[in-house]
Residue, then its C-alpha position, 0 to 999 in steps of 0.5 A: m467338431q469344428i464348432k467345438d474346437n473353436s469354442e475351446n480356443n475362445n475359452k483359452s483366449i479369454k483366460k489369457t486376456r483375463i490373466s493379462y488384465k490381472y497383471i496390467l492391474i497389478l502393474v498399475f497399482i505398483v506404479a501408483g504406489v511408487w508415485f504416491t511414495t515418491h510424491f507424498v511419503t518421501a516428501a513427508g519423510t523429508v519434512l520430518s527429517e529436516s524438522k528433527k534436524l531443527a529440533a536437534v539444533m534447538n536442543l543443543i543450544n538449550t543444553v550447551y549455550i553459555e546463557k539460558p536461551d529464550l526458546k520462543v525467540l529462537t523459534e520465531g527467528a527460525i520461522e523468519g529465517m525460513l520464510k526469508r528464503l522463499d520470497p520477499h513477501s512471505i513473512y511472519i507477523p508476531a502476535k503483538e504486531q498482528e494487532r496493528v496489522k488487523e487494525r489497518d486491514v479492518g480500518e478502525f481502532e479505539g482511541i482519541g483520534i489524532s495523527f502525530v509525530i514525535q518532535n523535539e521529544l514531544i508529541t506534536v499533533i499533525a492533525p485531528i482525524v475527522g469526526t473523532p473526539s479530538e476534532r470535536l474538542g478542538i485539538r489543532s494541528g501543531d498542538k504539543i501534548i506535554e502530559i498524559d494522565g498527569v504524567s510528563a510526556f517529554g521523551i515519550t516513544n511511539d509505542e508508549v503513545f499508543k499504549k497511553l492514548r489508545g484504549p477501550k471505547g468509552t474510557t477517558v484519558k486526560i491530556k495537557i497541551l501547549r498551543e502556539g500563541v496561548s500562554e497557559p497549557l490547555d487541559f482536555t478530558i477525552v472520551r475514547a471512541k472507535i477511530p476510523i483508519y481511512s484508506i482515502t487520504s483526500s478527495f477534492m476538486l482540482d477545478e470546476k470539472t476535474g476531481y482528485v482522489l488520493l488512495n493510500q491503501f486497500t482495506k476493508t472499507t476502501t470501495e465504500e470510501l471511494t464510492e462516497a468520494l466519487n459521489k461527492l465530487e460528481a455532485a460538485g460537477m466532476t466529469k474527469l478524475v485524477f486517481d492517485l495510486r502513487n506510493n500505495q503499497g496495496g492491501r486486500l485483493s478483494q478490494a483491488v477487484s471491487v475498486a477496479d469494478v467501480f470503473i469497469p463495466g460488467g463482464y470483463a476479467i480484472v485479475s486472475q490467480v495461478s497457484r502451484g500445480h494448477g491452471r488459472d485457479s480463479t478469475y475475478r470479473s467486473t460486475d454492472y452492479a458496482t460500475h460508476k459513471l464512465f467519466d474520463l480517467i487518469v491513474l497515477i502510479n510510481g515505484g511505490s505503487a505495488s500489489a493491489s495498486e498494480i491490479v487496478a492500474g493493470a486492469i484499467q490499462d489492459l481494458d483501455r478504461g483510462l490512461i496510466v501516467g507517472s513512472k513504472s510501478f513496483g512489480k509485485g505479482l505474488v498473492q499472500r495467504p494468511f495462516p493463523l498460529r495458536d499464539g495469535g501470530v500469522i504466517r503470510i505465505s505467497t501461494a499464487h501469482w496474479y495476472t492482468p486481464l491480458g495475462r501479463l505477469i508483472q513480478r520482478p525478480y527476487d533472486k538477489g535477495r531482499a536488500e536488492y529487491y527493495a532498493v529504492r534505486y533498483k536497476d530496472p531489468d526492462s531498461l536493458m530490453a527493447d520492446s521487440t524482445r518482450e512479449a506484446y499484448t493487444t488491449l481492448g481498444g487495439r493498443t500494444v502493451y508489453a510484458s513488464l516487471g511492473i506496470e509501465p505507464d502510458v505516459k511517463v512523467e519523471e518524479r520530482k527529485i529533491t536534494g538530500a538537504t531538503a529531504r532532511l528538513l522533511s524528516k526533521r519536520s523543520l518545515f512544519e516547525f517553521a510554518q508553525a513558529k514564523m509563517a502561520p502567525k503572520f498570515q493569521a494576523t491578516g484575518k484572511d480566509f482560506d479562499y484568499f490564502h489558496h488563490k492569492y497568497e504566495v510564499t516568497d524568496d524572502d521567506l526562504q531566507d528566513l527559513l535558512v535563519f530558522t534552520k540554523e537556530e535549530d542546529f541544522e544549517y541548510p546549504p544556501d547554494l541548494l535553496e534555488k534548486d528546491s525553492d518551488y518545492l519548499k514554497s509549496q510545502i511550507k504553504a501546505e503546512m501553513a494551510q493545515l496549521l491555520w485551519s486544522k484540516r489535513e485536506y487543505f494540506y493536500i489541496i495546496r500541495t497537489e496543485a504544485d505537483p508536477t505529475v498532477v499538473r502534467a496529468r491534467e494536460l492529458f485528458d484529451e488522450a485519456h478520452e481517446v483511449a477510452s473511446v472503446w467504451q463510448 
């Protein structure tokens, strides 16, 4: 009897348990339904209701506005306005502008191959691009294009230059040029070709052992260009490198990783990404395949170094691969992802933060609006904070670095400041004009070569007095009392402009200018320290 009673009790207990599980399962489904509704249906409803509001406003404008509105313009304005409310780097790129962006990213376009400026309402050639039709035909720095296909180029705009000089590979364009010292205009028929957009502006030897590379952006071809430049410099005897990332505003994340990989042996984190609602989504590591020789390395940065530049500098610093010299970088720790639109436009939305190998986030605040964010003289929040109030990190070699709104250099070098009057001379290209009209012809008459010019020729105080006369003739009177303050800068800049004009090589411009650059001069004194920092790799 007792066995039977126990069996009946067990059956009742099992039924109660099943009923309990049933109600628990129902409760789970209810909770899951509420969560799904809250997170997805409600969100979708919000997007739908807000889009209806936007559509209602556009319909109202289209119906009652005093003039017939351009709905495409309104739509683009609405998109731009929405993105501006997110962060300074989420942007809308119209289809027309996206073509230019794509050219820079891919690293080439089709045209004749010159860098130029509109000077006194005429196209003035800054320099022909190496290896292009313009260089092969002998177009020179300082040439002024006065006609394009028989039509006067006087008063032309930048957009019109692009439309007239660029075009499909294999097509021709005829230009007429005025050249200093030549009495008659020169006629050229140029066959357009693919023109490279170089991310490395210049690379050369500063002395028998020290190489210099100036990188201006991160594009599809950057790592390939860097490897080629390093091979060239090593063949010339380089054992230490000044790698200049100043004013490099960034570019491709993948190229930032591969550039850092050139310097860092395999197996180390270079950068990590974290997106909304996730942990570390992805960590990019160095490889042995890409690593170059472990020469002594100094990386130059300043307030114009951003994004991909900061990824490279942050990795070099955290892993003690080299010394960071200059002033604090911009502080862009956001990653943008492009989303193409049907009309060819692109929306770039910030989808993740990136972190240095040690886990430092460098993004500066942007809650005060874009104007404050991009202000040149932005007040650095770190300046109000002692190191003890910031999170400390230990580098691979045991040094202490701090979380910072940007990459803080290991050695700070104050950037050279010039007066407003000198800045106006540069913006008006007056130094270029002075070098072309007054200085280059005098040196050319001596018959001396670049080696003599480089090592023995100097711009004098008397030449600067001539500059004052020249600027006055050009309706811009440079204040004489400011001349002494900027005299060294003016002399080096005039000499650099002369080098480019006399030999029509943009590289010569940078060779002369770099030698007088205070940050580069200081960096060259710090290679013992750079060697010590990188001793962890020996």
